[in-house]
C-alpha positions, -999 to +999 in steps of 0.1 A: -183+674+305-207+678+275-214+652+247-197+678+221-164+682+244-163+643+247-168+642+208-140+671+205-119+651+234-118+618+218-111+634+181-080+652+199-067+618+216-074+597+184-054+620+165-024+624+186-022+587+185-022+584+146+004+610+144+030+592+156+065+603+161+066+638+140+090+654+164+116+676+157+150+674+172+155+710+177+115+700+199+140+672+218+169+697+223+139+716+246+128+739+224+093+740+233+076+771+241+060+762+269+088+745+288+113+774+277+089+802+287+096+825+321+081+821+351+044+834+352+032+863+370-003+849+370-012+828+395-033+799+393-055+783+427-077+750+408-093+746+440-107+782+461-103+767+493-066+762+492-055+794+502-077+789+534-070+754+540-028+759+542-001+778+529+008+774+492+037+779+472+043+781+436+049+752+417+085+767+398+076+784+365+041+772+358+022+798+375+001+772+397-002+777+435-002+747+450-007+739+486+020+723+506+003+693+512-006+672+482-027+639+476-005+607+464-024+579+448-010+551+463-018+536+496-056+532+499-058+543+466-037+518+451-055+486+467-080+468+443-115+467+447-112+495+475-136+521+458-154+523+494-127+536+511-104+554+480-132+576+463-142+592+498-104+600+503-104+617+469-136+638+478-125+647+516-091+659+501-110+683+476-131+692+502-104+702+529-086+724+499-062+698+485-053+711+451-028+688+437-034+649+433-007+625+418-011+592+405+006+568+377-001+545+351+012+517+374-005+526+407-028+498+409-012+475+392-026+459+354-062+473+368-049+506+376-068+512+405-055+546+412-068+563+380-099+542+383-108+560+417-098+597+414-116+590+378-145+590+397-139+619+414-125+641+383-154+633+365-176+656+383-149+677+402-119+679+374-116+718+379-103+719+416-074+697+406-044+701+394-040+664+379-003+646+374+000+611+360+030+593+349+045+566+322+066+542+328+069+532+293+099+543+276+089+541+240+068+566+220+047+541+209+041+525+247+040+560+263+009+570+240-012+538+245-004+544+287-018+584+285-050+568+262-056+550+285-048+575+317-071+599+298-100+572+299-096+559+333-094+594+347-122+607+328-104+637+317-096+652+283-062+667+294-037+663+320-020+689+339+015+671+344+024+643+328+060+627+340+083+601+334+082+578+360+109+566+382+138+572+360+169+551+376+200+548+351+217+565+324+208+538+300+171+553+309+178+586+303+195+573+267+161+552+256+138+579+265+154+604+249+166+586+218+147+577+186+114+566+191+121+572+229+095+585+252+102+619+255+087+621+215+053+611+233+054+637+259+067+668+236+039+657+209+010+656+240+022+690+253+022+701+213-015+696+208-023+706+244-030+671+258-009+680+284-004+711+301+035+705+317+060+679+318+085+668+343+107+636+357+103+614+389+131+592+408+140+574+441+174+560+435+200+579+425+205+615+416+227+610+385+204+598+360+178+628+371+206+652+366+212+639+331+175+642+324+174+680+336+205+687+312+188+673+281+156+694+286+139+719+307+117+701+325+088+719+345+092+695+375+107+669+392+093+649+418+121+635+441+120+610+470+133+634+499+129+625+535+148+632+566+170+599+563+177+613+525+218+625+535+225+591+548+231+575+515+230+591+477+216+625+489+191+640+467+191+670+488+226+677+482+231+668+448+199+669+428+177+696+449+202+726+444+201+717+403+162+720+403+161+751+425+184+766+399+160+760+370+136+774+391+111+739+384+084+730+406+099+703+428+077+679+447+089+660+472+079+622+479+086+592+505+082+618+532+073+590+558+089+562+536+055+540+533+057+545+577+091+532+581+106+564+592+075+563+618+076+552+655+041+542+650+055+517+623+048+480+628+074+462+600+062+432+583+078+398+594+113+391+580+096+363+564+071+388+544+101+411+536+124+386+520+095+374+499+088+409+489+121+423+486+138+391+470+152+384+500+169+419+512+155+429+546+147+467+550+126+471+583+138+460+613+119+479+636+101+506+644+111+542+629+123+573+647+097+600+641+066+612+642+045+624+612+047+662+622+087+659+622+088+638+590+066+664+573+079+697+587+114+680+578+108+679+539+087+716+540+110+728+554+131+722+522+128+745+492+100+722+477+066+733+461+045+706+476+049+671+491+026+644+479+015+616+507-004+583+500-030+581+529-044+547+540-074+563+563-097+591+558-086+600+593-044+601+584-057+627+555-072+651+574-039+647+602-023+656+573-043+687+558-039+697+599-005+694+600-002+715+567-023+740+578+000+744+613+035+741+594+062+766+600+099+761+593+123+746+608+154+759+619+187+742+608+196+732+639+159+716+641+166+700+607+204+684+619+185+671+648+156+653+632+181+638+604+204+627+632+173+608+645+168+592+616+202+578+610+196+548+627+163+539+608+183+550+573+181+516+557+145+512+564+136+549+555+155+548+519+145+511+515+134+519+476+174+534+469+187+500+492+173+475+471+177+495+440+213+495+447+222+461+468+198+438+459 
């Protein structure tokens, strides 16, 4: 980006922050051109290597063609002072044909390490990635501040996708869509072309997300779904059909459940778990699946892509290779994997268990 572009981008962001809540009731009812548009017929692939690297799918009605494996902004990317590993992971992901990168304003704690590391690559290679971030704030003003900081850390003047992070309750939905709520910031940012598309994300229960989808025609949804999903508050059974019917871009996460679904998983000590999860023990032993089984189960669902964080370059390489060789599982194979995951479903769905039982 040249100096003139930087000056223009900074001016746009200042104007965005100054204009405040100039969002009409019609906009809050979903009457925005981009969100209500028919599915696009043109196809965007931001990374020229993607089509040859792995199968691609439509990201809903956005017109973007996304590789079935995408890079998540956690794992190595959320650890402080981990630049020597995190930045090469982002670089290598683009080299391997990954064309969708996900992060959030809360990944890496107050320092937002994930956005920092990704930004070091985006300043040189922004055109190669569909870049998604999120706001955990539920107010307009708080979300505006989150977006401004995201631009600074990611070293960009726009996001391809801005998402409401981790909606867990109906009360949150009411706050988001109420006066001065975060939805005002999302719509205004989209109207000013600071973000292209809008999305929602969630881990815990399907009903708050279903309610959010009733209130606005979001472009994408990021949902926690893995081979253990059907055993507790199933997103596959309740939320996924709604998103498919709405022709949304559907992104899967928690595919290996931060390793807890995998037979290679070594759980923390019970004492560590009690400290980390306020007394709730969620991992009693290794999982039951390998990475191929975990990844292929999720990719056999009607998802656009899955985001997976990587702890090493070797994990990244393995995940891209698995994506390259993917073939859909049969219904019988999926049923067998769901049954295989059932004995460890509590730890594979640790995020839901903690929220609903702690």
